[in-house]
C-alpha positions in Angstrom: 26.3 15.9 101.0 25.3 12.2 101.6 23.9 10.6 104.7 27.3 9.6 105.9 28.5 9.3 109.5 29.4 13.0 109.7 25.9 14.2 108.6 24.2 11.8 111.0 26.3 13.1 113.9 25.7 16.7 113.0 21.9 16.1 112.9 22.0 14.4 116.3 24.1 17.2 117.8 21.7 19.8 116.3 18.7 18.0 117.8 20.4 17.9 121.2 21.2 21.6 121.1 17.7 22.4 120.1 16.3 20.4 122.9 18.7 21.8 125.4 18.3 25.4 124.5 14.5 25.1 124.1 14.2 23.6 127.5 16.5 26.3 128.9 14.3 29.0 127.4 11.2 27.5 128.9 12.8 27.1 132.4 14.1 30.7 132.4 10.7 32.0 131.2 8.9 30.0 133.9 11.3 31.3 136.6 10.8 34.9 135.4 7.0 34.5 135.5 7.3 33.0 139.0 9.6 35.8 140.2 7.2 38.5 138.9 4.3 36.7 140.5 6.1 36.6 143.9 7.1 40.2 143.7 3.5 41.1 142.7 2.1 39.2 145.7 4.7 40.7 148.0 3.9 44.2 146.9 0.2 43.8 147.4 0.5 43.0 151.2 -2.2 40.4 151.3 -5.1 41.7 149.1 -6.6 38.3 148.5 -8.7 39.1 145.4 -5.7 40.5 143.5 -3.3 37.9 144.8 -5.6 35.1 143.5 -5.7 36.8 140.1 -1.9 37.1 140.0 -1.3 33.5 141.0 -3.9 32.2 138.6 -2.4 34.2 135.7 1.1 33.0 136.6 0.1 29.4 136.9 -1.7 29.7 133.5 1.3 31.2 131.9 3.7 28.6 133.3 1.5 25.7 132.4 0.8 27.1 128.9 4.5 27.7 128.2 5.5 24.2 129.4 2.7 22.4 127.6 3.4 24.2 124.3 7.1 23.3 124.5 6.4 19.7 125.2 3.7 19.4 122.6 5.9 21.0 119.9 8.8 18.8 120.8 6.7 15.6 120.7 5.2 16.5 117.3 8.7 17.4 116.0 10.1 14.1 117.2 7.3 12.1 115.7 7.5 13.9 112.3 11.3 13.3 112.3 11.0 9.6 113.0 8.4 9.2 110.3 10.5 11.1 107.8 13.5 8.9 108.6 11.5 5.8 108.2 11.4 4.8 111.8 7.7 5.5 112.2 4.9 2.9 112.5 3.6 3.6 109.0 6.9 2.2 107.5 6.9 -1.0 109.5 3.6 -2.4 108.5 3.7 -5.7 106.8 2.4 -6.0 103.3 -1.2 -7.2 103.1 -1.6 -10.8 101.8 -3.0 -11.0 98.3 -6.6 -12.3 98.0 -7.1 -16.0 97.6 -8.0 -17.1 94.1 -11.6 -17.9 93.5 -12.7 -21.3 92.4 -15.8 -21.4 90.1 
């Protein structure tokens, strides 16, 4: 199938769906981690040493999940733009030929 209007729209729709559902998965995962951390803190009744550990682990998990998603998405977008010819490597002007030497 050629790169017609239908193929271009399908690619755009696919990228939108990937972005939407990927972000949804990250948000749901982050909410689940936060909910488990809240329940864990609530069940410990103020034991500060363990509460700090739970909150640190939850923050680490949430930040790692979010950073991984954003990093993968950024690399994917960059690779796609370069592959389609929109990247900076395709827009460089041709270097000028060297000037002829005079003896």
